[in-house]
C-alpha positions as a Markdown table, in Angstrom:
| # | Residue | x | y | z |
|---|---|---|---|---|
| 1 | Unk | 15.5 | -27.0 | 5.6 |
| 2 | Unk | 17.9 | -26.6 | 2.6 |
| 3 | Unk | 15.1 | -25.9 | -0.1 |
| 4 | Unk | 13.5 | -23.3 | 2.4 |
| 5 | Unk | 16.7 | -21.9 | 2.9 |
| 6 | Unk | 17.2 | -21.4 | -0.8 |
| 7 | Unk | 13.7 | -19.9 | -1.6 |
| 8 | Unk | 14.3 | -17.3 | 0.7 |
| 9 | Unk | 17.6 | -16.4 | -0.8 |
| 10 | Unk | 16.0 | -16.5 | -4.2 |
| 11 | Unk | 13.1 | -14.4 | -3.0 |
| 12 | Unk | 15.8 | -11.8 | -1.4 |
| 13 | Unk | 18.0 | -11.2 | -4.2 |
| 14 | Unk | 15.2 | -10.9 | -6.7 |
| 15 | Unk | 13.5 | -8.2 | -4.7 |
| 16 | Unk | 17.2 | -6.7 | -4.0 |
| 17 | Unk | 18.0 | -6.8 | -7.8 |
| 18 | Unk | 14.5 | -6.3 | -9.3 |
| 19 | Unk | 12.7 | -4.1 | -6.2 |
| 20 | Unk | 9.9 | -7.0 | -6.4 |
| 21 | Unk | 9.8 | -10.6 | -6.2 |
| 22 | Unk | 9.9 | -12.6 | -9.9 |
| 23 | Unk | 7.3 | -14.9 | -8.0 |
| 24 | Unk | 4.9 | -11.8 | -7.6 |
| 25 | Unk | 5.5 | -10.2 | -11.0 |
| 26 | Unk | 4.9 | -13.8 | -12.6 |
| 27 | Unk | 1.6 | -14.4 | -10.7 |
| 28 | Unk | 0.9 | -10.5 | -12.1 |
| 29 | Unk | 1.5 | -11.6 | -15.4 |
| 30 | Unk | -0.7 | -14.9 | -15.0 |
| 31 | Unk | -3.6 | -12.8 | -13.7 |
| 32 | Unk | -3.5 | -10.3 | -16.3 |
| 33 | Unk | -4.1 | -12.9 | -19.1 |
| 34 | Unk | -7.1 | -14.1 | -17.6 |
| 35 | Unk | -10.3 | -11.7 | -18.3 |
| 36 | Unk | -12.4 | -12.5 | -15.3 |
| 37 | Unk | -9.9 | -12.3 | -12.9 |
| 38 | Unk | -7.9 | -9.7 | -14.5 |
| 39 | Unk | -10.6 | -7.1 | -13.8 |
| 40 | Unk | -11.1 | -8.3 | -10.2 |
| 41 | Unk | -7.7 | -8.7 | -9.3 |
| 42 | Unk | -6.7 | -4.9 | -11.0 |
| 43 | Unk | -9.3 | -3.1 | -9.0 |
| 44 | Unk | -8.5 | -5.0 | -5.7 |
| 45 | Unk | -4.7 | -4.1 | -6.4 |
| 46 | Unk | -5.6 | -0.3 | -7.1 |
| 47 | Unk | -7.7 | -0.2 | -4.0 |
| 48 | Unk | -5.2 | -2.0 | -1.9 |
| 49 | Unk | -2.1 | 0.4 | -3.4 |
| 50 | Unk | -4.5 | 3.3 | -2.5 |
| 51 | Unk | -5.2 | 2.4 | 0.9 |
| 52 | Unk | -1.9 | 1.6 | 1.8 |
| 53 | Unk | -0.4 | 4.3 | 0.4 |
| 54 | Unk | 1.9 | 2.4 | -2.2 |
| 55 | Unk | 0.4 | 4.2 | -4.7 |
| 56 | Unk | 2.5 | 4.3 | -8.3 |
| 57 | Unk | 2.4 | 8.0 | -8.4 |
| 58 | Unk | -0.8 | 7.9 | -10.6 |
| 59 | Unk | -2.9 | 11.0 | -10.0 |
| 60 | Unk | -6.1 | 10.1 | -7.9 |
| 61 | Unk | -9.4 | 11.5 | -9.0 |
| 62 | Unk | -12.1 | 12.5 | -6.3 |
| 63 | Unk | -15.6 | 13.2 | -7.3 |
| 64 | Unk | -18.7 | 14.0 | -4.9 |
| 65 | Unk | -21.3 | 11.2 | -5.2 |
| 66 | Unk | -24.8 | 11.4 | -3.5 |
| 67 | Unk | -24.7 | 8.3 | -1.5 |
| 68 | Unk | -26.4 | 6.7 | 0.7 |
| 69 | Unk | -29.7 | 9.0 | 0.2 |
| 70 | Unk | -30.7 | 12.2 | -1.5 |
| 71 | Unk | -28.6 | 15.4 | -0.1 |
| 72 | Unk | -26.2 | 13.6 | 1.3 |
| 73 | Unk | -22.8 | 14.2 | -0.8 |
| 74 | Unk | -19.9 | 11.9 | 0.1 |
| 75 | Unk | -16.5 | 12.1 | -1.9 |
| 76 | Unk | -15.4 | 8.8 | -3.9 |
| 77 | Unk | -11.8 | 8.0 | -5.4 |
| 78 | Unk | -12.6 | 6.9 | -9.0 |
| 79 | Unk | -10.9 | 3.4 | -9.6 |
| 80 | Unk | -11.4 | 2.5 | -13.3 |
| 81 | Unk | -13.1 | 3.5 | -15.9 |
| 82 | Unk | -14.4 | 1.5 | -19.0 |
| 83 | Unk | -17.2 | 2.8 | -21.6 |
| 84 | Unk | -18.5 | 5.9 | -19.5 |
| 85 | Unk | -19.2 | 3.6 | -16.2 |
| 86 | Unk | -16.9 | 4.4 | -13.1 |
| 87 | Unk | -15.9 | 2.0 | -10.4 |
| 88 | Unk | -15.7 | 4.3 | -7.1 |
| 89 | Unk | -14.5 | 3.4 | -3.9 |
| 90 | Unk | -16.1 | 5.4 | -0.7 |
| 91 | Unk | -14.5 | 5.0 | 2.6 |
| 92 | Unk | -17.3 | 3.9 | 5.2 |
| 93 | Unk | -15.8 | 6.9 | 7.7 |
| 94 | Unk | -16.9 | 9.5 | 5.2 |
| 95 | Unk | -20.3 | 8.0 | 4.9 |
| 96 | Unk | -20.8 | 8.1 | 8.8 |
| 97 | Unk | -19.6 | 11.6 | 9.1 |
| 98 | Unk | -21.5 | 12.6 | 6.2 |
| 99 | Unk | -24.8 | 11.1 | 7.4 |
| 100 | Unk | -23.9 | 12.8 | 11.0 |
| 101 | Unk | -23.6 | 16.0 | 9.7 |
| 102 | Unk | -26.9 | 15.4 | 7.6 |
| 103 | Unk | -28.8 | 15.0 | 10.8 |
| 104 | Unk | -27.6 | 17.9 | 12.8 |
| 105 | Unk | -28.0 | 20.3 | 9.8 |
């Protein structure tokens, strides 16, 4: 019981003092050093921050992409770029809405 209380006190102090948990920062640093995990983790982290609105102030770039079929264009967020290849995020609601507009028009 004492150990759990001490753990919560340390977590609370680190969040209060540094703005985030020391444990979370340590896990971030460990994941950044492992190449395969770093790629998946960084994209997942950016996606989660974008969806929850906790983005760190970085600009969001939006592009139009022809998806899921010809003549249906949906907006997509660029999550990451590497050697001319972009990792995109497309909201499912946008696809459904554009398909319905395509069928009506």
